[in-house]
Backbone as CSV, one residue per row, in Angstrom:
resi,resn,N_x,N_y,N_z,CA_x,CA_y,CA_z,C_x,C_y,C_z
1,MET,198.916,159.795,234.398,199.158,158.979,233.208,199.114,159.974,231.689
2,LYS,198.325,160.557,231.568,198.377,161.312,230.394,199.502,162.256,230.118
3,ALA,200.044,162.658,231.339,201.163,163.651,231.212,202.395,162.350,231.011
4,MET,202.575,161.337,231.533,203.559,160.497,231.097,203.475,160.307,229.745
5,LEU,202.377,159.821,229.273,202.469,159.634,227.950,202.731,160.663,226.970
6,GLU,202.483,161.896,227.428,203.189,163.087,226.428,204.529,163.041,226.262
7,HIS,205.348,162.688,227.433,206.726,162.607,227.626,207.329,161.317,227.131
8,ASP,206.421,160.445,226.505,207.041,159.144,226.156,207.979,159.303,224.718
9,GLU,207.761,160.032,223.777,208.604,159.957,222.658,209.958,160.443,222.814
10,ALA,209.866,161.764,223.863,211.138,162.291,224.379,211.984,161.341,225.376
11,ALA,211.155,160.660,226.186,211.935,159.471,226.927,212.534,158.507,226.007
12,ARG,211.924,158.144,225.104,212.580,156.889,224.257,213.721,157.574,223.612
13,LYS,213.692,158.818,223.233,214.947,159.101,222.262,216.233,159.296,223.383
14,ARG,215.910,159.329,224.681,216.978,159.635,225.587,217.413,158.328,226.415
15,GLY,216.416,157.314,225.845,216.916,155.873,226.427,216.485,155.697,227.921
16,VAL,215.616,156.381,228.192,214.913,156.252,229.669,213.738,156.043,229.633
17,ALA,213.132,155.435,230.980,211.502,155.030,230.874,210.776,155.984,231.833
18,ALA,209.577,156.577,231.353,208.702,157.551,232.030,207.893,156.598,232.664
19,VAL,208.026,156.777,234.071,207.073,155.958,234.951,205.989,156.965,235.763
20,SER,204.835,156.917,235.818,204.191,157.492,236.617,204.460,157.287,238.118
21,ALA,204.222,158.195,238.865,204.467,158.164,240.547,203.524,157.287,240.920
22,LEU,204.442,156.376,241.523,203.807,155.141,242.415,204.691,154.651,243.244
23,ALA,204.452,153.744,243.967,205.351,152.970,245.107,206.353,152.153,244.374
24,PHE,207.527,152.560,244.298,208.473,151.532,243.296,208.443,149.995,243.773
25,GLU,208.336,149.947,245.231,208.953,148.462,245.573,207.808,147.455,245.418
26,ILE,206.605,147.861,244.933,205.739,146.751,244.226,205.201,146.797,243.208
27,ALA,204.584,147.901,242.557,204.133,147.917,241.331,205.186,148.018,239.990
28,VAL,206.161,148.861,240.215,207.321,148.547,239.173,207.868,147.503,239.294
29,GLY,208.202,147.037,240.290,208.808,145.595,240.552,208.109,144.436,239.895
30,ASP,206.629,144.302,240.067,205.814,143.379,239.265,205.744,143.518,237.936
31,CYS,205.872,145.015,237.411,206.161,145.050,236.030,207.422,144.633,235.483
32,ALA,208.351,145.065,236.149,209.711,144.465,235.834,209.894,142.990,235.507
33,ALA,209.221,142.321,236.747,209.405,140.806,237.106,208.897,140.172,235.569
34,ALA,207.450,141.114,235.298,206.749,140.341,234.043,207.423,140.632,232.682
35,VAL,208.058,141.462,232.634,209.050,141.865,231.299,209.976,140.842,231.434
36,ALA,210.851,140.629,232.505,211.991,139.807,232.448,211.624,138.681,232.284
37,GLY,210.512,138.150,232.604,210.037,136.802,232.442,209.505,136.234,231.299
38,ALA,208.946,137.349,230.597,208.134,137.048,229.234,208.803,136.262,228.520
39,GLU,209.860,136.117,228.293,210.863,135.412,227.486,211.025,134.043,227.518
40,PHE,210.642,133.561,228.801,210.967,132.229,229.205,209.723,131.235,229.545
41,ARG,209.546,130.143,229.195,208.528,129.326,229.230,208.411,128.693,230.874
42,GLU,209.483,128.482,231.375,209.461,128.275,232.968,210.289,128.860,233.733
43,ILE,210.115,129.179,234.854,210.899,130.219,235.743,210.723,129.547,237.262
44,SER,211.919,129.309,237.500,211.914,128.554,239.124,212.284,129.576,240.022
45,SER,212.978,130.725,239.664,213.057,131.797,240.747,213.474,133.098,239.942
46,LEU,213.133,134.149,240.269,213.531,135.660,239.726,213.795,136.683,240.836
47,LEU,215.067,137.091,240.828,215.654,137.991,241.719,215.338,139.271,241.148
48,LEU,214.931,140.355,241.842,214.670,141.500,241.396,215.358,142.485,242.504
49,THR,216.415,143.210,242.093,217.181,143.773,242.705,217.075,145.514,242.628
50,TYR,216.693,146.343,243.491,216.735,147.718,243.116,218.218,148.502,243.446
51,ALA,218.708,149.064,242.742,219.889,150.142,243.034,219.247,151.494,242.690
52,THR,219.028,152.300,243.602,218.273,153.373,243.382,218.633,154.804,244.636
53,ARG,218.868,155.806,244.021,219.134,156.951,244.927,217.769,157.882,244.978
54,PHE,217.288,158.226,246.178,216.301,159.018,246.194,216.178,159.846,247.508
55,HIS,215.615,160.813,247.573,216.024,161.925,248.765,214.466,161.791,249.109
56,ALA,214.578,160.836,250.257,213.207,160.581,250.908,212.680,161.691,251.834
57,SER,211.169,161.851,252.075,210.910,162.911,252.863,210.726,162.446,254.246
58,LYS,210.533,163.272,255.044,210.614,163.055,256.478,209.424,161.872,256.907
59,GLY,208.415,162.010,256.115,207.322,160.933,256.116,207.829,159.721,255.739
60,THR,208.326,159.728,254.730,208.997,158.445,254.065,210.141,158.002,255.117
61,GLN,210.828,158.662,255.258,211.841,158.244,256.414,211.356,157.666,257.677
62,ARG,210.121,158.022,257.993,209.600,157.350,259.382,208.864,155.977,259.027
63,THR,208.308,156.091,257.457,207.791,154.897,257.208,208.831,153.838,256.994
64,ILE,210.070,154.071,256.483,211.066,153.000,256.413,211.534,152.419,257.757
65,LEU,211.608,153.528,258.607,211.935,152.945,260.121,210.915,152.146,260.634
66,ARG,209.568,152.219,260.462,208.648,151.571,260.905,208.616,150.263,260.133
67,MET,209.024,150.213,258.936,208.895,148.949,258.292,210.059,147.963,258.449
68,LEU,211.219,148.802,259.152,212.346,147.767,259.380,212.115,147.511,260.993
69,GLN,211.406,147.800,261.546,210.859,147.185,262.869,209.527,146.209,262.956
70,THR,208.955,146.071,261.638,207.874,145.453,261.827,207.984,144.243,260.709
71,ALA,207.420,143.240,260.908,207.645,141.878,260.116,206.547,141.925,259.008
72,GLY,207.055,141.584,257.810,206.029,141.815,256.649,205.751,140.365,256.105
73,TYR,205.373,140.194,254.669,204.902,139.066,254.180,205.702,138.695,252.956
74,ALA,206.135,137.649,252.625,206.775,137.028,251.336,205.817,135.808,251.102
75,TYR,205.762,135.724,249.580,204.892,134.736,248.949,205.777,133.462,248.487
76,GLU,205.764,132.377,249.411,206.625,131.214,249.086,205.740,130.055,248.936
77,ARG,206.086,129.404,248.072,205.786,128.018,247.516,204.085,128.192,247.903
78,GLY,203.242,129.373,246.975,202.032,129.453,246.927,201.373,129.689,248.207
79,ALA,202.176,130.289,248.972,201.286,130.810,250.317,202.182,132.163,250.920
80,TRP,201.543,133.019,251.512,201.946,134.148,252.353,202.598,133.843,253.726
81,VAL,203.704,134.009,254.053,204.456,133.721,255.096,204.938,134.799,255.716
82,GLU,205.020,134.780,257.122,205.414,136.233,257.677,207.147,136.011,257.835
83,THR,207.843,137.095,257.546,209.024,137.246,257.346,209.624,138.571,257.971
84,SER,210.964,138.678,258.198,211.455,139.892,258.576,212.174,140.644,257.551
85,PRO,212.248,141.927,257.722,213.126,142.690,256.997,214.715,142.327,256.804
86,ALA,215.272,142.085,255.827,216.673,141.961,255.671,217.051,140.507,256.094
87,SER,215.884,139.589,255.985,216.148,138.217,256.381,217.267,137.373,255.429
88,VAL,217.351,138.063,253.950,218.203,137.547,253.098,219.080,138.885,252.707
89,VAL,220.350,138.604,252.733,221.327,139.522,252.308,222.417,138.765,251.012
90,ARG,222.459,139.489,250.199,223.507,138.943,249.189,224.133,140.130,248.175
91,THR,225.158,139.807,247.552,225.818,140.934,246.677,225.385,140.460,245.363
92,VAL,225.154,141.695,244.670,224.620,141.650,243.300,225.592,142.483,242.271
93,ASP,225.733,142.039,241.344,226.424,142.835,240.236,225.744,143.286,239.217
94,PHE,225.808,144.566,239.362,225.243,145.576,238.378,226.198,145.875,237.145
95,PRO,225.629,146.335,235.916,226.359,146.773,234.934,226.923,148.083,235.423
96,PRO,228.155,148.475,234.622,228.551,149.989,235.270,227.580,151.086,234.939
97,PRO,227.389,152.308,235.314,228.181,152.736,236.443,227.879,152.206,238.053
98,VAL,226.753,151.607,238.118,226.623,150.800,239.427,227.667,150.024,240.161
99,GLY,227.992,149.000,239.557,228.802,147.952,239.884,227.907,147.129,240.907
100,ARG,229.038,146.458,241.832,228.677,145.754,242.861,228.097,146.398,244.015
101,VAL,226.811,145.623,244.595,226.143,146.219,245.557,225.851,145.265,246.553
102,THR,225.570,145.666,247.823,225.171,144.705,248.748,223.658,145.010,249.023
103,ALA,222.783,143.789,248.677,221.319,144.124,248.790,220.681,143.281,249.876
104,MET,219.738,143.703,250.460,218.855,142.993,251.517,217.265,142.830,251.234
105,SER,216.696,141.849,251.512,215.284,141.757,251.190,214.655,142.621,252.087
106,PHE,213.421,143.087,251.613,212.349,143.508,252.414,211.096,143.040,252.087
107,PRO,210.195,142.606,252.818,208.945,141.913,252.771,207.779,143.169,252.013
108,SER,206.866,142.396,251.692,205.656,142.877,251.126,204.734,143.000,252.243
109,ALA,203.837,143.856,251.875,202.532,143.922,252.633,201.956,142.458,252.454
110,GLU,200.723,142.133,253.563,200.377,140.948,253.185,199.106,141.335,251.962
111,VAL,198.878,140.516,251.107,198.301,140.621,249.931,197.134,140.105,250.064
112,ILE,195.847,140.666,249.699,194.465,140.188,249.539,194.207,140.593,248.339
113,THR,193.158,139.779,247.807,192.448,140.192,246.466,190.810,140.545,246.675
114,ALA,190.343,141.344,245.873,188.963,141.761,246.232,188.641,142.389,244.811
115,ARG,187.240,142.409,244.560,186.406,142.997,243.337,185.643,143.950,244.005
116,SER,185.222,144.793,243.205,184.268,146.114,243.551,182.837,145.795,242.921
117,ASP,181.982,145.421,243.765,180.574,144.816,243.286,179.728,146.243,243.062
118,LEU,178.959,145.963,242.138,178.255,147.348,241.889,176.886,147.101,242.789
119,ALA,176.237,148.172,243.174,175.240,148.192,244.263,174.327,149.650,243.728
120,LEU,172.868,149.403,243.890,172.377,150.610,243.632,171.665,151.169,244.976
121,GLU,171.540,152.401,244.813,171.030,153.179,246.140,169.926,154.125,245.604
122,GLY,168.521,153.861,245.678,167.418,154.580,245.283,166.617,153.496,244.745
123,PRO,165.448,154.216,244.094,164.473,153.382,243.276,165.026,152.488,242.324
124,PRO,164.273,151.327,242.307,164.645,150.319,241.347,164.759,150.780,239.730
125,ILE,165.507,150.151,239.174,165.725,150.791,237.624,165.264,149.489,236.615
126,GLU,164.918,148.335,236.934,164.395,147.457,236.205,163.178,147.643,235.448
127,GLY,163.494,147.613,234.204,162.314,148.151,233.132,162.118,149.597,233.035
128,LYS,162.894,150.311,233.467,162.724,151.784,233.430,163.737,152.138,232.336
129,ARG,163.282,153.385,231.534,164.001,154.069,230.530,165.252,154.862,231.280
130,VAL,166.287,154.744,231.347,167.257,155.623,232.166,168.290,156.464,231.353
131,VAL,168.498,157.603,231.911,169.648,158.262,231.467,170.884,158.253,232.459
132,VAL,172.075,157.916,231.968,173.064,157.675,232.715,174.150,158.774,233.002
133,VAL,174.508,158.881,234.105,175.420,160.173,234.435,176.690,159.415,234.766
134,GLU,177.836,159.569,234.080,179.126,158.951,234.326,180.121,159.920,234.654
135,ASP,181.023,159.601,235.353,182.387,160.643,236.031,183.223,161.034,234.436
136,GLY,183.155,162.056,233.995,183.458,162.508,232.811,184.979,162.172,232.377
137,PRO,186.080,162.520,233.359,187.348,162.517,232.893,187.753,160.969,232.874
138,THR,187.019,159.927,233.593,187.147,158.707,233.313,186.834,158.277,231.700
139,LEU,186.231,158.979,231.123,185.735,158.742,229.477,186.801,159.625,228.646
140,THR,187.108,160.724,229.004,187.615,161.523,228.086,189.294,161.134,228.132
141,HIS,189.922,161.589,229.316,190.991,161.521,229.806,191.442,159.918,229.499
142,GLY,190.618,159.181,230.194,190.627,157.708,230.369,190.463,156.993,229.509
143,GLY,189.869,157.624,228.245,189.866,156.777,227.055,188.892,155.737,227.094
144,MET,187.638,155.436,228.119,186.571,154.594,228.017,185.375,155.010,227.311
145,THR,184.851,154.045,226.679,183.407,154.677,226.148,182.289,154.506,227.103
146,TYR,182.356,153.869,228.257,181.271,153.842,229.237,181.983,153.560,230.558
147,GLY,180.965,153.856,231.835,181.755,153.522,232.928,180.817,152.584,233.770
148,ALA,180.731,152.800,235.057,179.809,151.908,235.949,178.475,152.106,235.809
149,GLY,178.154,153.350,235.451,176.628,153.631,235.307,176.094,152.648,234.199
150,VAL,176.901,152.624,233.063,176.391,152.043,231.785,176.087,150.318,232.395
151,VAL,177.333,149.721,232.989,177.214,148.473,233.346,176.194,148.283,234.256
152,ALA,175.811,148.952,235.310,174.699,148.806,236.395,173.622,149.014,235.611
153,ALA,173.296,149.602,234.415,171.921,149.977,233.783,171.620,148.674,233.369
154,ARG,172.680,147.845,232.419,172.592,146.823,231.862,172.391,145.540,232.985
155,ARG,173.016,145.696,233.588,173.155,144.447,234.828,171.840,144.299,235.726
156,PHE,171.260,145.551,236.047,169.999,145.559,236.764,168.654,145.588,236.051
157,GLY,168.873,145.431,234.587,167.659,145.363,234.121,166.921,146.528,233.419
158,ALA,167.803,147.688,233.271,167.128,148.850,232.959,166.439,148.635,231.120
159,ALA,165.415,149.266,231.124,164.751,148.738,229.706,165.543,149.480,228.461
160,GLU,165.929,150.572,228.631,166.747,151.308,227.736,167.578,152.480,228.256
161,LEU,168.919,152.472,227.525,169.739,153.893,227.907,169.170,154.749,226.842
162,VAL,168.633,155.870,227.741,168.210,157.056,226.613,169.396,157.906,226.047
163,ASP,169.384,158.180,224.837,170.732,158.973,224.314,170.461,160.481,224.530
164,PRO,171.329,161.126,225.250,171.097,162.492,225.840,171.647,163.288,224.690
165,GLU,172.371,162.958,223.718,172.933,163.909,222.827,172.187,164.920,222.020
166,PRO,170.785,164.445,221.585,169.982,165.511,220.770,169.586,166.297,221.620
167,VAL,169.402,166.407,222.921,168.936,167.365,223.766,169.936,168.218,224.721
168,ALA,171.230,167.783,224.746,172.295,168.148,225.621,172.698,169.652,225.227
169,VAL,173.018,170.423,226.142,173.227,171.829,225.960,174.688,172.068,226.312
170,GLY,175.369,173.021,225.878,176.283,173.733,226.188,177.575,172.639,226.265
171,SER,178.289,172.866,227.371,179.880,172.145,227.594,179.033,170.499,227.532
172,ILE,178.067,170.144,227.960,177.626,168.649,227.768,177.608,168.330,226.367
173,LYS,177.179,169.013,225.648,176.907,168.819,223.942,178.309,168.933,223.397
174,ALA,179.059,169.898,223.720,180.553,170.063,223.291,181.284,168.674,223.289
175,VAL,181.186,168.105,224.411,181.993,166.797,225.063,181.352,165.709,224.166
176,LEU,180.201,165.362,224.248,179.458,164.422,223.252,179.698,164.585,221.689
177,GLN,179.837,165.590,221.143,180.133,165.772,220.011,181.862,165.577,219.712
178,ARG,182.527,165.857,220.888,184.153,165.687,220.691,184.253,164.241,220.647
179,TYR,183.552,163.359,221.398,183.764,161.920,221.806,182.536,161.178,221.155
180,PRO,182.500,161.157,220.044,181.334,160.355,219.386,181.494,159.007,219.705
181,GLY,182.375,158.283,220.092,182.231,156.884,220.271,181.502,156.582,221.669
182,LEU,181.279,157.426,222.555,180.532,157.152,223.884,179.624,156.510,223.611
183,GLU,179.101,155.510,224.611,177.853,154.867,224.878,176.824,155.891,225.235
184,PRO,175.312,155.612,225.109,174.521,156.798,225.340,174.571,157.155,227.038
185,LEU,175.146,158.380,227.074,175.250,158.842,228.709,175.708,160.228,228.647
186,VAL,175.713,160.735,229.959,175.875,162.218,230.093,177.169,162.206,230.823
187,PRO,178.516,162.838,230.351,179.582,162.829,231.201,179.488,164.140,232.078
188,ALA,179.846,163.978,233.476,179.741,164.899,234.344,181.204,165.674,234.249
189,MET,181.702,166.856,233.545,182.881,167.294,233.228,183.349,167.941,234.413
190,GLY,182.401,168.587,235.687,183.013,169.434,236.518,181.870,169.960,237.326
191,TYR,182.141,170.542,238.174,181.123,170.954,239.470,181.109,172.509,239.658
192,GLY,181.622,173.210,238.594,181.423,174.622,238.804,180.066,175.087,238.343
193,GLU,179.621,176.555,238.806,178.089,176.892,238.466,177.670,176.593,237.028
194,THR,178.460,177.106,236.277,177.986,176.884,234.689,177.786,175.459,234.425
195,GLN,178.672,174.679,234.595,178.955,173.281,234.576,177.462,172.430,235.028
196,MET,177.123,172.578,236.341,176.135,172.164,237.079,174.866,172.565,236.458
197,ARG,174.825,173.906,236.226,173.351,174.271,235.547,173.123,173.522,234.158
198,GLU,174.027,173.381,233.290,174.001,172.983,231.988,173.859,171.316,232.103
199,LEU,174.477,170.781,233.213,174.094,169.189,233.462,172.628,169.066,233.835
200,LYS,172.119,169.911,234.685,170.823,169.923,235.211,169.837,170.007,234.123
201,GLU,170.104,171.034,233.424,169.106,171.304,232.102,169.214,170.110,231.223
202,THR,170.528,169.561,231.030,170.404,168.495,229.879,169.642,167.041,230.369
203,LEU,169.986,167.059,231.695,169.112,165.671,232.359,167.647,165.953,232.411
204,GLU,167.254,167.134,232.534,165.638,167.579,232.731,165.014,167.678,231.290
205,ARG,165.774,167.712,230.420,165.537,167.696,228.903,165.341,166.229,228.301
206,VAL,165.903,165.327,228.986,166.142,164.003,228.279,164.663,163.231,228.861
207,ASP,164.046,162.511,227.869,162.892,161.900,227.991,163.179,160.597,228.641
208,ALA,163.411,160.534,229.731,163.790,159.283,230.727,162.786,159.155,231.838
209,ASP,162.673,157.851,232.358,162.125,157.840,233.702,162.729,158.040,235.030
210,LEU,163.962,157.684,234.792,164.991,157.794,235.986,166.398,158.281,235.461
211,VAL,167.174,159.025,236.519,168.274,159.421,236.334,169.300,158.354,237.004
212,LEU,170.317,157.762,236.455,171.424,156.854,237.125,172.564,157.230,237.033
213,VAL,173.002,157.851,238.465,174.085,158.679,238.644,175.273,157.452,239.079
214,ALA,176.283,157.868,238.324,177.703,156.970,238.670,178.767,157.688,238.732
215,THR,178.669,159.013,239.643,179.953,159.685,239.656,180.212,159.883,241.151
216,PRO,181.423,160.219,241.526,182.041,160.148,242.802,181.036,161.075,243.911
217,ILE,180.541,162.221,243.180,179.879,162.859,244.172,178.294,162.677,244.104
218,ASP,177.746,162.935,245.023,176.222,162.803,244.990,175.488,163.729,244.283
219,LEU,175.290,163.398,242.919,174.808,164.806,242.215,173.185,164.883,242.434
220,GLY,172.642,163.839,242.878,171.317,163.972,243.066,170.927,164.888,244.130
221,SER,171.798,165.027,245.261,171.464,165.824,246.209,171.963,167.468,245.842
222,LEU,172.519,167.550,244.842,172.955,169.024,244.597,172.100,169.326,243.276
223,LEU,171.481,168.799,242.497,170.917,169.136,241.410,169.542,169.439,241.573
224,LYS,168.952,168.532,242.532,167.549,168.844,242.872,166.575,168.409,241.313
225,LEU,166.935,167.404,240.680,166.250,167.337,239.471,164.949,166.874,239.570
226,ASP,163.957,166.833,238.264,162.573,166.692,238.266,162.279,165.165,237.973
227,LYS,163.436,164.363,238.044,163.249,162.787,237.868,163.711,162.115,239.174
228,PRO,163.404,160.997,239.430,163.874,160.014,240.536,165.394,159.750,240.142
229,VAL,166.058,159.673,241.003,167.533,159.414,240.994,167.902,158.357,241.897
230,THR,168.698,157.483,241.213,169.384,156.165,241.621,170.710,156.409,241.571
231,ARG,171.559,156.055,242.503,172.971,156.113,242.673,173.619,154.840,242.323
232,VAL,174.694,154.480,241.657,175.610,153.617,241.460,176.635,153.471,242.682
233,ARG,176.683,152.600,243.570,177.642,152.567,244.448,178.832,151.394,243.924
234,TYR,179.619,151.117,244.996,180.697,150.145,244.945,180.667,149.496,246.564
235,GLU,180.431,148.187,246.381,180.668,147.407,247.632,182.009,146.201,247.477
236,LEU,182.953,146.252,248.587,183.967,145.338,248.321,183.669,144.066,248.776
237,ALA,183.992,143.053,247.854,183.876,141.917,248.151,185.016,141.087,247.875
238,GLN,185.661,140.491,249.122,187.016,139.914,249.234,186.952,138.585,248.398
239,VAL,188.034,138.245,247.746,188.217,137.095,246.735,189.053,136.192,247.720
240,SER,190.459,136.548,248.160,191.276,135.732,248.660,192.121,136.256,249.701
241,GLY,192.724,135.524,250.460,193.512,136.242,251.635,192.925,136.202,252.950
242,ARG,193.592,136.440,253.989,192.853,136.721,255.381,191.680,137.608,255.289
243,PRO,190.784,137.474,256.047,189.606,138.380,256.082,190.030,139.650,256.420
244,LEU,189.900,140.820,255.711,190.118,142.024,255.833,190.117,142.639,257.416
245,ARG,188.628,142.200,257.694,188.221,142.823,259.306,189.149,142.198,260.072
246,GLU,189.872,140.914,260.091,190.656,140.182,260.933,192.116,141.007,260.658
247,ILE,192.624,141.286,259.681,193.818,142.011,259.302,193.804,143.567,260.305
248,VAL,192.569,144.232,259.888,192.734,145.597,260.247,192.383,145.389,261.904
249,GLU,191.656,144.514,262.553,191.578,144.461,263.816,192.896,144.187,264.691
250,GLY,193.846,143.134,263.761,195.090,142.880,264.332,196.019,144.029,264.497
251,VAL,195.972,145.039,263.438,196.716,146.305,263.454,196.118,147.243,264.651
252,LEU,194.846,147.396,264.563,194.251,148.374,265.646,194.669,147.826,267.101
253,ALA,194.926,146.307,267.354,194.871,145.957,268.722,196.483,146.180,269.091
254,ARG,197.486,146.614,268.162,198.916,146.447,268.549,199.096,147.704,269.561
C-alpha cells in the first residue's frame, strides 16, 4: 500500500490507476461499483464487466478451470443463491480501443461476515498498570496511533497505560520520538538480536505491573521478561451467513 501511494502522483499524470495487488474479481469490482453508483440516489441494477488481458500462472489457470466446474453464489433479492459459471452471457460495448466484447457471468464465493473479538491469554489485567507492546509496522507504515493492545487494555479494565518513552532505549526511543502522536505504547519494530535486546531492556525499565503483548509473535516466550505477560489474541465471531463450520465440512466431504 505504501509503494502504491508513492506512485500515485506519477500514475495520475499518466491517467492510470495504481492499485495494490489483490484479486480483481471481487475487491476491485466492489470499489468500481461503489464509485459508479455514488452519483445516483437509487439503483435498480448495476452491470460490471471486466475487459482484461493477463498472463495467468499455472496455479491461476488451475484455479480458473476448477471454478468453471464448480457452482458458486450470486446475491439476488437480498439472499445468496447457488448459480453456475456463465449462466448469463451478453454483449457489452466498451469505448475504443476495446470495442464490443462477449462477456459471461462468473459467480462469487459464498460470503459470510465476521468480526475479530479480542481475548486475553495470561494473567488478568483489570486494575493493573500495564505497558502495551504493539506491532510496530501497523503504527508506523500503517499510520495508526494505537492497535489491539491499547484497545484491549481499555476494554478489559487496565488501570493505566504506562508511558514507556521516558525510559525507552535505542531504536525503540527513536521510533517513539519520530512518531510523537502514538498512544502510550512500545512498538515492536523487528526481531533481530539488537532490536530484541532493546525491546527487552525498555520493557524491564518501565514501571508497570504487567506487559500486555499485542504482536503476531509471542514475545513473552522469547524475551523472558521480569514482569508478568498477558497476550492479546483474536477470536473469530461470525455475524451472518451459513455457519463457517458447515461450509468447511461441506467442502471437505466432496
